[in-house]
Structures are given as C-alpha cells and as structure tokens.
C-alpha positions, -999 to +999 in steps of 0.1 A: +000+000+000+014+035-008+021+061+017-006+082+002-030+055+005-020+046+041-026+084+050-060+083+034-070+053+053-059+065+088-083+054+115-096+080+137-120+084+165-155+085+152-171+070+121-186+085+089-222+096+095-249+071+081-278+080+060-287+103+033-274+138+029-299+162+045-313+194+027-294+224+037-323+239+056-328+209+077-292+202+083-285+186+117-276+211+143-240+222+143-222+252+157-203+255+125-222+270+097-193+282+075-159+270+065-132+294+053-104+274+037-071+291+029-042+274+010-010+292+015+008+275-014+042+264-002+036+267+035+056+239+052+047+226+088+080+240+097+073+275+083+040+277+105+060+266+135+087+292+130+064+320+123+042+313+153+073+310+175+088+344+161+054+362+162+032+351+191+008+381+185+003+371+149-031+359+136-016+325+127-007+323+165-041+333+176-057+307+152-034+281+166-043+290+203-080+285+193-075+254+172-057+221+164-023+220+146-014+189+128+023+187+130+027+158+106+003+166+078+013+155+042-003+164+009-010+142-022+017+132-045+030+143-069+030+175-048+017+197-076-012+222-073-037+202-090-033+169-071-028+188-038-059+209-041-080+182-054-070+160-027-081+187-001-114+192-019-124+156-029-106+134-004-088+115-030-055+109-046-050+111-083-062+075-087-096+086-076-096+121-093-080+110-125-057+142-124-020+134-119-006+170-126-018+202-141-001+191-174-006+153-180-017+129-209-047+109-215-046+080-240-086+080-242-088+117-255-079+134-288-055+164-290-077+184-313-109+182-334-092+169-366-074+142-346-107+133-330-125+131-363-098+109-375-099+086-346-064+093-333-064+093-295-038+104-272-037+140-258-015+163-237-039+176-212-026+212-203-046+226-175-024+256-166-023+291-183-017+274-216-055+268-218-062+306-215-075+325-244-066+362-251-074+387-224-108+407-227-111+443-226-107+443-189-076+422-190-093+390-177-086+356-193-110+327-198-104+291-211-101+289-248-120+257-258-097+254-288-069+246-265-087+218-247-085+181-255-115+164-273-135+134-262-143+107-287-177+105-303-190+140-304-154+155-303-165+182-278-139+199-258-132+186-223-134+213-198-113+207-166-145+200-144-156+173-169-121+158-167-124+153-130-137+118-120-147+125-085-171+151-070-159+178-046-171+193-013-185+221-032-207+197-051-220+181-020-227+215-002-242+231-033-266+201-038-279+206-002-287+242-010-255+258+005-239+288-012-203+281-023-174+302-035-137+299-044-109+321-056-077+306-074-049+314-097-060+302-132-093+299-152-087+261-153-095+260-116-131+257-127-122+221-121-135+225-086-172+229-098-169+191-101-180+167-128-215+183-131-200+217-135-223+233-109-205+230-076-193+266-071-218+295-072-192+323-071-159+315-087-132+340-094-099+328-112-076+359-119-047+346-139-014+348-121+005+338-152-001+372-170+013+406-168+008+425-135-027+439-133-033+430-170-007+454-182+011+452-215+046+453-199+076+431-208+076+395-195+098+406-167+068+422-152+049+391-149+033+388-115+054+358-102+087+374-112+084+396-081+073+389-044+059+424-041+037+420-073+026+386-061+015+402-026-005+427-045-021+399-064-029+381-032-043+413-016-068+416-046-080+381-040-083+386-002-105+417-009-128+394-029-130+371+002-139+401+024-167+410+000-180+375+004-180+378+041-198+412+038-227+394+020-216+402-016-203+383-046-165+385-049-167+415-072-194+432-051-217+434-080-246+416-063-256+406-028-252+370-018-253+348+011-222+344+032-208+311+017-210+279+036-177+269+020-154+295+005-117+306+004-087+311-018-051+304-024-023+327-015+008+327-036+034+352-022+050+326+001+053+301-027+070+328-050+093+340-021+104+304-015+116+304-051+131+338-053+144+344-018+145+310+000+159+300+035+188+312+053+197+276+067+186+241+066+163+245+096+140+266+076+148+302+089+134+324+061+155+349+042+141+384+045+120+383+013+104+352+025+098+364+060+081+395+045+059+373+025+049+353+055+040+384+073+019+397+044+000+364+043-007+368+081-020+403+078-044+391+051-055+364+074-060+390+100-083+410+079-104+379+072-106+370+108-114+406+118-142+407+091-158+374+104-157+389+139-172+422+129-200+402+112-204+379+143-195+350+122-163+340+138-178+316+163-198+297+135-169+297+111-142+269+110-110+284+096-087+260+078-051+268+070-030+245+048-011+242+015-016+225-017+021+215-016+054+226-001+085+237-021+119+220-021+147+222-012+146+241+020+184+234+025+199+257-003+232+235-001+214+206-017+200+226-047+209+214-081+193+222-115+191+195-141+179+204-176+146+189-186+162+183-220+187+159-205+158+136-192+143+138-227+175+129-244+179+098-221+143+087-229+149+092-267+181+073-266+164+043-249+133+044-271+134+069-301+101+085-307+085+067-278+078+099-255+043+112-255+045+136-226+074+145-201+061+166-172+088+178-149+094+201-117+108+186-087+103+151-101+091+138-135+061+120-150+067+101-182+039+090-206+049+068-236+032+062-268+039+024-262+038+013-226+056-017-235+088+004-239+087+015-202+112-011-189+137-001-216+133+036-207+136+029-169+168+010-174+183+039-192+172+064-166+186+041-138+220+039-156+222+076-157+207+082-122+237+101-108+240+124-138+203+130-139+198+135-101+175+105-099+167+087-065+143+062-079+124+052-110+091+035-108+078+018-140+045+001-152+028-017-124+050-002-099+033+032-108-001+016-106+006+002-072+021+035-058-010+052-065-033+023-059-049+029-094-068+004-115-049-016-141-053+000-176-063+034-165-056+056-195-043+085-175-016+067-152+020+077-162+042+049-175+070+060-153+076+082-122+110+098-117+117+106-081+145+131-078+174+132-053+169+158-025+174+193-039+171+185-076+149+206-098+142+197-135+136+226-158+155+252-178+191+259-171+197+292-155+161+300-144+176+308-110+148+291-090+158+282-055+129+258-049+101+241-068+074+216-062+059+187-079+080+160-064+076+133-036+099+141-007+091+156+026+099+192+016+074+189-011+046+170+010+051+180+046+026+209+047+010+232+073-025+222+085-044+242+112-080+240+120-094+269+142-127+278+158-136+290+193-160+260+198-132+235+199-132+217+232-095+215+235-081+246+219-042+249+213-039+212+207-009+199+187-016+167+169+016+147+164+004+116+145+004+114+108-024+128+088-031+136+052-046+167+036-070+143+019-088+141+052-098+178+050-128+170+028-145+146+050-138+167+079-154+198+063-188+178+057-187+162+091-184+194+109-212+210+089-234+180+098-232+165+063-223+130+053-186+125+042-196+094+023-214+116-002-178+122-017-170+097-043-133+095-033-140+091+003-160+060-005-135+046-030-104+052-007-121+051+027-107+085+036-115+093+072-121+128+089-092+143+107-086+131+142-094+153+172-123+170+155-152+145+160-172+153+190-149+182+199-172+210+189-196+223+215 
C-alpha cells in the first residue's frame, strides 16, 4: 500500500455519518455554519511553527491557540497544485480524481478536433495558463475551448471540471442548497465545480501567469517574477473574500449569502520560497520570504477581523493549509538538471516513444507504447547520478504506488523521483525551490483548523495525517455525510482526528 493510501485510510475516533445527505435547511444542528479554507501555497509545517514562535501576537498564532495544529500533515503526491488541491477538496489521490498533474496525458482523448474526427487518440492535457484565451477588454482571461482536448464521439472539448472523476465538497454542499465560493490562480480552476459543473456558485480565477494587473509590460513584469507584485495579487484576492464575508459576490456586483464553504489560495509565500529562499537548513526564512509570510498573516488577520465584525467567527471553521510545499529548504542541496537531459535519455532508450514529459521537482513520463517503459527505466537508472534520480518506478509499480486500477489511460508509465534538492527545468532559471515532487519538503505541509468552539483549543496533534482528510472533515463539521464524496467512499478516507465530538 502506498504512503498516500495509508494516510488516506488512517483510522480516527468517530465514524462516517450514516444516512442520506440532508437538505441544507434541515441540516443537523452544528455550531459550524461556514468553513473558510485558505491554501497558503508552499507553506511547510516548519514555516508555520517558525512563524508562530517568532510572532506570538500574529493571526496565525491566535488561530493556533484556538485550534488544532497537525504537525505531521502531508499532501497528495506528486505535490503539484492540481493533485494537492483536488486531494483537499475531494478526499482522494490522483487514482480517484484521475488528475496526476496540471499538465498530463490521456490515452482516451484526442488532442484536437481533426485528430478526434480521424480517430487518433492520445492527448496532452494542459490545465494551466496554456489553456487561456486572449485577455478581454478588462484584462481577464478565460479558457479557450480550442486549446482543450476532445472526447471521442462528439469531439466536444473537455473542460477541466468534466475531466475530474470525483465530486468535490463544493458539489455536496451546493446540492444541499448551501452557497459556495472559491478564488484561485488560473481559469482552469473551474475544475473545482466538479463533474456536473455546478458545484461553485461564485468562482473567481484571476490569472497569475499574466502581466501585473493585466498590463502590456515586458515578460519581466509577470506577477510571479516579483514577491511584491505577488503580494499585491494576493491582496486583490483577499479583498474578494472580504466582499463575500460582507454578503456580496466576490466583485461586489450582487448581494449573496455568506458562503457555507469559501476561500482562496495565497501565492506570495510560494513565490518567495523560489526567489528568496531560506537562510539555513532548519527553515529560517530569508528577509524576502519572511516579509511574504508576514503579508500572508496580515491578510488572514483582515479575514478574521471581518468574520468577527459580522459576528460569524464563532460559527466559522478556519482551515489553513497548503496544496504543496516547495523543495529544497536546504539551499546547499540545490541542483538544477535540464529537462532536455531527461528527454534525451528517454529518446536514446526508445526513439520516438515519448508522449509527454512533465517535470518540476520530479518527473512523470507517458509513452506512446507502454511496453517500452522497462527499456526507458533501465536507461534512466543507468544515468541516475548524472540526472539526479533517486528512484524510477515503471508500469505496475506506478499503478501500485497510486493504488490505481490496471489499464487506467491516465496513469503515467514512469515516475522519476528526484534526489533531494534536484529541480528539473530550464538551465539558468534561478529558482531556489520548486514543487511537484515526492519528498518531505514537497509534501510536509502546514495544517491548522481553528474555531472558538473546539473543546481542546491549542492542541498539537503529532500523529501522521493527510490533507486528503480535510474534505470529509469539512462535511462532518457541517453535519453532512462525508460518504457523499466519491473519493471518500472509494479510498475510505477518514475525517481528521481530534475533531469529531470536539465542537460544543
């Protein structure tokens, strides 16, 4: 059984609720009526500990004193934004969601309409900014259907939500009549609407991959090229959450109920880890990262203050976590390996076999002919030192790692697990850290649940848990049935320990 699967099946006090999901108006009595979920992308458990220790008056410290901190929480692997966030919102790993990375490959889809009409299957599925169309008059971007893969038969474009195999917590809450909202970094995050496309009532996805505030400046002015510009981007998204707390849609264009489930991701810490990094292997942040952590804390403080002002704090569970960490924290272990070197090794073993190579802090490999996987794996292992490889999984080993079903057309043919500190990408890009891998720096993330109604505030839970357990926990504290989630049923994901029966 894989580590991810073991985490997903951790036994905890309490059991899943039994019975049908109630209508929202008739929901069982619960002191929690809202859940505000914040993903501080890149935030390690160690980052949270350091920050609270050094800033005992900070918002994060206040939340911890009124909550439960899970010291050994791990996200889904590979530790990329899509697997990480979908794990949080569905309760399942990629085997359940069918999504292995933001850029992946599907053998049962066509790359475009001509290929579909000709019956040629096999498509790169690029659910990142590559799916965007041109900006509109306001500088906003939307998905361009021409850039999406096509499904066989009617050759219709496959939107991200339709690619997802499991429903989300948004779907369950929406179906019971609860208002839902979410704010994230690319238009493709409409994937969280779930397979039926209706899970989120108020979705905002300002593109982080474009120019600052939609300007026409040079590429150097892209948002993520600067910690300060990313902080400004985060501030804009936080203002949208404040509007929702005030009883409006994210853009204040219409009045709306305060969402039952809502939140956002914050990016400045993630960018600062890549551009500023850490001063020592223990995770002491460099000044740029320290400032980004402080900016994140101030935004959280504004949200907590707004909930308090609206007398909603007592009825809101605040969840602070991360889709993924970033690696390495120890700058001495940093090593850049060109993606082209991996590609050359694969081509040398099996010329023309490569269908898709997705890299960051690890690599996923899809081949046109899976039968060539053993040959490619042998080549990669023979060059392990030069390519920074710790381990290569192939074929059935990959299937077993994810606990996926045999013959799944989306499962990679090979997984390349990098040595600590290795980043695959463009030579000279200067990044000090990246995610998308499998080691602890990638997966060991912050997880804090806070509410004044917790019976044992300030608890620090030291046992291993998974961020996959957030989804059933959210439904459980709202008085809904966690088993309404497809992935929870399929992978038997349990709610987080320490929560059941602890709200009064």
